[in-house]
C-alpha positions as CSV (number, residue, x, y, z in Angstrom):
1,M,-114.9,-29.9,9.5
2,Y,-113.5,-29.1,6.2
3,A,-114.0,-25.7,4.7
4,A,-113.9,-25.6,0.5
5,A,-111.0,-23.0,1.3
6,A,-109.0,-24.9,3.1
7,D,-109.5,-28.6,1.7
8,P,-106.1,-29.0,-0.1
9,L,-108.2,-31.9,-2.2
10,V,-110.5,-29.5,-4.4
11,P,-107.8,-28.0,-6.4
12,R,-106.7,-31.5,-7.4
13,L,-110.4,-32.7,-7.7
14,R,-110.6,-30.0,-10.6
15,G,-107.6,-30.8,-12.0
16,D,-108.7,-34.2,-12.1
17,D,-106.0,-36.1,-9.7
18,P,-106.8,-39.6,-9.6
19,E,-104.9,-40.0,-5.8
20,A,-106.9,-36.2,-5.1
21,R,-110.2,-38.5,-6.2
22,R,-109.1,-41.8,-4.2
23,A,-108.0,-39.5,-1.0
24,L,-111.7,-37.6,-1.1
25,F,-113.9,-41.3,-1.6
26,E,-111.7,-42.7,1.6
27,R,-111.7,-40.0,3.9
28,E,-116.0,-39.1,3.2
29,G,-117.1,-42.6,1.5
30,P,-117.9,-44.5,4.5
31,R,-120.0,-41.9,5.8
32,V,-121.8,-40.9,3.0
33,W,-122.3,-45.0,2.7
34,S,-123.5,-44.7,6.4
35,L,-125.6,-41.8,6.0
36,V,-127.5,-43.3,3.0
37,Y,-127.9,-47.3,4.8
38,R,-129.6,-45.3,7.6
39,I,-131.8,-43.4,5.7
40,C,-132.9,-46.2,3.3
41,G,-131.6,-49.5,5.3
42,D,-130.8,-51.7,2.2
43,Y,-127.5,-52.3,1.6
44,D,-127.0,-52.9,-1.7
45,V,-128.6,-49.3,-2.2
46,A,-126.9,-48.0,-0.3
47,Q,-123.5,-48.9,-1.9
48,D,-124.8,-48.2,-5.6
49,V,-126.2,-44.6,-4.4
50,T,-122.5,-44.1,-2.6
51,Q,-120.8,-44.7,-6.0
52,D,-122.9,-42.9,-7.8
53,T,-122.5,-40.1,-5.8
54,F,-118.7,-40.1,-5.8
55,L,-119.1,-40.4,-9.6
56,A,-121.7,-37.1,-9.8
57,A,-119.0,-35.6,-7.3
58,F,-116.1,-35.7,-9.6
59,R,-118.2,-34.9,-12.4
60,K,-119.6,-32.2,-11.5
61,I,-116.2,-30.8,-9.2
62,G,-116.1,-27.7,-11.2
63,G,-119.8,-26.8,-10.5
64,F,-118.8,-27.0,-6.1
65,G,-119.0,-23.4,-5.5
66,G,-116.1,-23.0,-2.6
67,T,-119.1,-22.5,0.3
68,G,-119.4,-25.3,3.0
69,T,-117.9,-28.0,2.7
70,L,-117.3,-31.1,0.8
71,R,-118.9,-33.4,3.1
72,G,-122.0,-31.7,3.1
73,W,-121.6,-31.0,-0.5
74,L,-121.4,-34.8,-0.8
75,G,-124.0,-35.6,1.2
76,R,-126.6,-32.9,-0.9
77,I,-125.4,-35.3,-3.9
78,A,-126.3,-38.7,-2.3
79,L,-129.6,-37.5,-0.6
80,N,-130.7,-36.5,-3.8
81,L,-129.8,-39.7,-5.6
82,L,-131.3,-41.6,-2.8
83,R,-134.7,-40.1,-3.4
84,D,-134.6,-40.3,-7.2
85,Q,-133.5,-43.8,-6.5
86,R,-136.8,-44.1,-4.4
87,R,-138.7,-42.9,-6.7
88,T,-137.7,-45.0,-9.3
89,E,-138.6,-47.8,-7.2
90,R,-141.8,-46.7,-5.8
91,R,-143.0,-46.7,-9.5
92,R,-141.9,-50.2,-9.8
93,S,-143.7,-51.4,-6.7
94,E,-146.8,-49.7,-8.1
95,T,-146.7,-51.8,-11.3
96,L,-145.8,-55.0,-9.3
97,S,-148.2,-54.4,-6.9
98,R,-150.3,-57.0,-8.2
99,F,-148.2,-59.6,-6.6
100,P,-148.2,-61.1,-3.0
101,A,-145.3,-59.7,-0.9
102,A,-142.8,-61.5,0.4
103,E,-141.9,-62.1,4.4
104,S,-140.2,-59.0,5.3
105,A,-136.6,-59.0,6.6
106,E,-137.2,-57.7,9.8
107,A,-139.6,-60.6,10.4
108,R,-136.8,-62.8,9.3
109,T,-133.7,-61.1,11.4
110,G,-135.2,-62.1,15.1
111,E,-134.0,-58.4,16.0
112,P,-134.8,-57.7,19.4
113,F,-137.8,-55.9,20.5
114,V,-136.6,-52.7,22.1
115,Q,-134.5,-52.3,18.9
116,R,-137.6,-52.6,16.7
117,R,-139.7,-50.3,18.6
118,V,-136.7,-47.8,18.1
119,N,-136.6,-48.5,14.5
120,A,-140.2,-48.2,13.9
121,A,-140.4,-44.7,16.2
122,V,-137.1,-43.7,13.7
123,D,-139.0,-44.6,10.6
124,A,-142.7,-43.0,10.9
125,L,-141.0,-39.7,12.1
126,G,-141.6,-39.0,8.4
127,E,-138.4,-38.5,6.1
128,K,-137.7,-34.3,6.7
129,L,-137.7,-35.3,10.6
130,R,-136.0,-38.9,10.4
131,V,-133.1,-37.2,7.9
132,V,-132.1,-34.8,10.1
133,L,-131.7,-36.6,13.3
134,L,-129.8,-39.6,11.4
135,M,-127.5,-37.0,9.9
136,H,-126.8,-35.2,13.5
137,D,-127.3,-37.7,15.9
138,V,-126.0,-41.0,14.5
139,E,-123.7,-39.8,11.4
140,E,-122.5,-36.5,13.5
141,Y,-123.0,-34.1,10.7
142,T,-123.4,-30.5,12.0
143,H,-126.0,-28.2,11.5
144,E,-124.3,-26.3,8.8
145,E,-123.6,-29.0,7.1
146,I,-127.1,-30.7,7.1
147,A,-128.6,-27.4,6.2
148,Q,-126.1,-27.5,3.1
149,A,-127.0,-31.2,2.3
150,L,-130.8,-30.7,2.4
151,G,-130.8,-27.0,0.9
152,I,-132.5,-25.4,4.5
153,A,-131.6,-22.5,7.3
154,P,-129.2,-24.3,10.3
155,G,-132.3,-23.3,12.3
156,S,-134.6,-26.0,10.0
157,S,-131.9,-28.4,11.0
158,R,-132.2,-27.5,14.8
159,A,-136.3,-27.2,14.8
160,R,-136.6,-30.3,13.0
161,L,-133.9,-32.3,14.9
162,S,-135.5,-30.9,18.6
163,R,-138.8,-31.9,17.1
164,A,-137.7,-35.2,15.8
165,R,-135.9,-36.2,19.5
166,A,-139.5,-35.1,21.2
167,L,-141.5,-37.5,18.8
168,L,-139.3,-40.0,20.0
169,R,-139.5,-39.4,23.7
170,E,-143.3,-39.6,23.0
171,A,-143.2,-42.6,21.0
172,L,-140.9,-44.3,23.6
173,A,-142.4,-42.9,26.8
174,D,-143.3,-46.4,28.0
175,L,-139.8,-48.1,27.6
176,A,-138.6,-45.7,30.0
177,P,-137.7,-46.4,33.4
178,E,-140.4,-46.1,36.3
179,D,-138.5,-43.4,37.7
180,A,-137.3,-41.6,34.3
181,R,-141.0,-40.9,33.3
């Protein structure tokens, strides 16, 4: 994708060029937002985390070592910010757990049965597998970019993807046509 050394935006970003900031946001912003939204499922949280990701990236661009890609680096920042936001939310919900819960958004949307099953199966994977699956199969990150974003080896990314796909096949086997089973 965009190797740091080959990316003409890096020196311009380090020089605090507003046009370079805009160009990076226009190029990578939709992908960062989509990644965060697919992981958290909340439009507003995805908006906030995406904005915070770019603010942090612009502040920390001097620390970008040039290994990997800007896209992978931004993914790492976004996932760390989302993780921090979830910790804060978890603490807040523990405090508010004495109050009755409202009807879930999924129950109100009338989401089709198969889509609910697929979403439930993906959610049941656990964060490590789910994040790799969404980054690779939905957001089209390479294993190298996933490894950079998550701080793991590319082989670990491949293994997690394989495991996630196997668990999904198992969880959704009853939805496959008879001749495909």
